[in-house]
C-alpha positions in Angstrom: 88.9 51.5 91.4 90.3 53.4 88.4 89.3 56.9 87.6 88.2 58.3 84.3 90.6 61.0 83.1 90.1 62.9 79.9 91.5 66.1 78.4 90.1 68.2 75.6 91.7 71.1 73.7 89.3 74.1 73.5 89.4 77.4 71.7 88.6 79.4 74.8 90.3 80.7 77.9 89.4 79.4 81.3 86.7 82.1 81.9 84.7 81.3 78.8 85.1 77.6 79.1 83.9 77.6 82.8 81.0 79.8 81.9 79.9 77.5 79.0 80.4 74.3 81.0 78.4 75.5 84.0 75.9 77.9 82.5 75.1 76.7 79.0 74.6 73.0 79.4 71.4 73.2 77.4 73.4 74.3 74.4 76.0 71.5 74.4 74.9 68.6 76.6 73.5 65.7 74.4 69.8 65.7 75.1 69.7 62.0 74.3 71.8 61.6 77.4 69.0 62.9 79.7 65.9 61.2 81.1 63.7 63.5 79.1 65.4 62.8 75.8 65.8 65.1 72.8 62.2 65.8 72.2 61.1 66.5 75.7 64.0 68.2 77.5 63.0 71.6 78.7 66.3 72.5 80.5 69.4 71.1 82.0 71.6 73.2 84.2 73.8 73.8 87.2 73.1 76.3 89.9 76.2 78.5 90.6 78.1 78.1 93.8 78.9 75.4 96.3 75.7 73.6 97.2 74.0 74.4 93.9 72.0 71.7 92.2 72.7 70.0 88.9 69.3 69.5 87.5 67.1 68.4 84.5 63.6 69.7 83.8 61.5 67.7 81.4 57.9 67.6 80.2 54.9 68.3 82.5 57.1 69.7 85.3 59.4 66.6 85.5 62.4 67.7 87.7 65.4 65.5 88.6 68.4 66.6 90.5 71.4 64.6 89.2 74.2 66.2 91.2 75.3 68.9 93.6 78.1 71.4 93.3 80.9 70.7 95.8 83.5 73.2 94.7 82.8 76.3 92.6 86.1 78.1 91.9 85.7 80.1 88.7 87.4 80.1 86.3 89.7 77.3 87.5 87.9 74.4 89.0 84.5 72.8 89.4 83.7 69.6 91.4 80.2 68.1 91.6 78.6 64.9 92.6 77.4 62.5 89.9 74.2 61.2 91.3 73.3 58.9 88.4 73.8 55.2 89.1 74.9 52.3 86.9 71.4 51.6 85.6 70.8 55.3 84.9 68.7 55.6 88.1 68.9 58.7 90.4 71.1 58.2 93.4 69.6 60.6 96.0 72.3 59.9 98.7 75.3 61.9 97.8 77.5 59.6 100.0 76.7 56.9 97.4 77.5 59.1 94.4 80.6 59.5 92.4 82.4 62.9 91.8 83.3 64.8 88.7 86.2 67.4 88.8 86.8 69.7 85.9 89.8 72.0 85.7 89.9 74.9 83.2 93.3 75.9 81.7 94.3 78.1 78.8 93.3 76.1 75.7 92.3 72.9 77.5 89.9 71.3 79.9 91.0 68.5 82.3 88.3 66.1 83.4 88.3 63.4 86.1 85.4 61.2 87.2 86.1 59.2 90.4 84.5 57.3 93.2 82.9 54.5 91.2 83.5 52.1 94.1 80.5 53.9 95.8 78.2 52.1 93.4 79.3 48.7 94.7 80.1 45.8 92.3 78.4 47.4 89.2 80.7 50.4 89.6 83.6 49.0 87.5 81.3 48.2 84.5 79.7 51.7 84.9 83.2 53.3 84.8 84.0 51.3 81.7 80.8 52.5 80.0 81.4 56.1 80.8 85.0 55.9 79.7 84.0 54.3 76.3 83.8 56.5 73.2 80.1 56.9 73.7 80.5 58.1 77.3 82.5 61.1 78.6 84.7 61.4 75.5 81.6 61.9 73.4 80.0 64.4 75.9 83.3 66.4 76.2 83.7 66.5 72.4 80.2 68.0 72.2 81.5 70.7 74.7 84.6 71.3 72.7 82.6 71.6 69.4 80.2 74.0 71.1 83.0 76.3 72.1 84.5 76.1 68.6 81.3 77.2 66.9 80.6 80.2 69.1 
């Protein structure tokens, strides 16, 4: 199955881009792209280090882990599981989740989302949706814009 690859030009070095991507999600991740939504999202984040959780906290103590850090190599590389399925449902089994890899370079961020075959037949449509202008390109543009306005 085809991977999603995307690259964004950023006005930051690898150190700053890595820090913002991993530690400041609440500032740039589109809240409408969470289960809690823009009015109820309390926090979205990523615990540092391999094994760290990618999580969302919503109203009334709602907590959902949506990934796990596989590789934490600041400021160069980050790999994490994407444990959100084609119907936006949590995928608790990491063996059935896809993976996201982000590489941080001088002035650019290289992005790859792979492993859509793990979702079975709906995986290809899911990949197409995330590759569309409203998917990862939109999310990564929010990240680029956040860095630009710092």
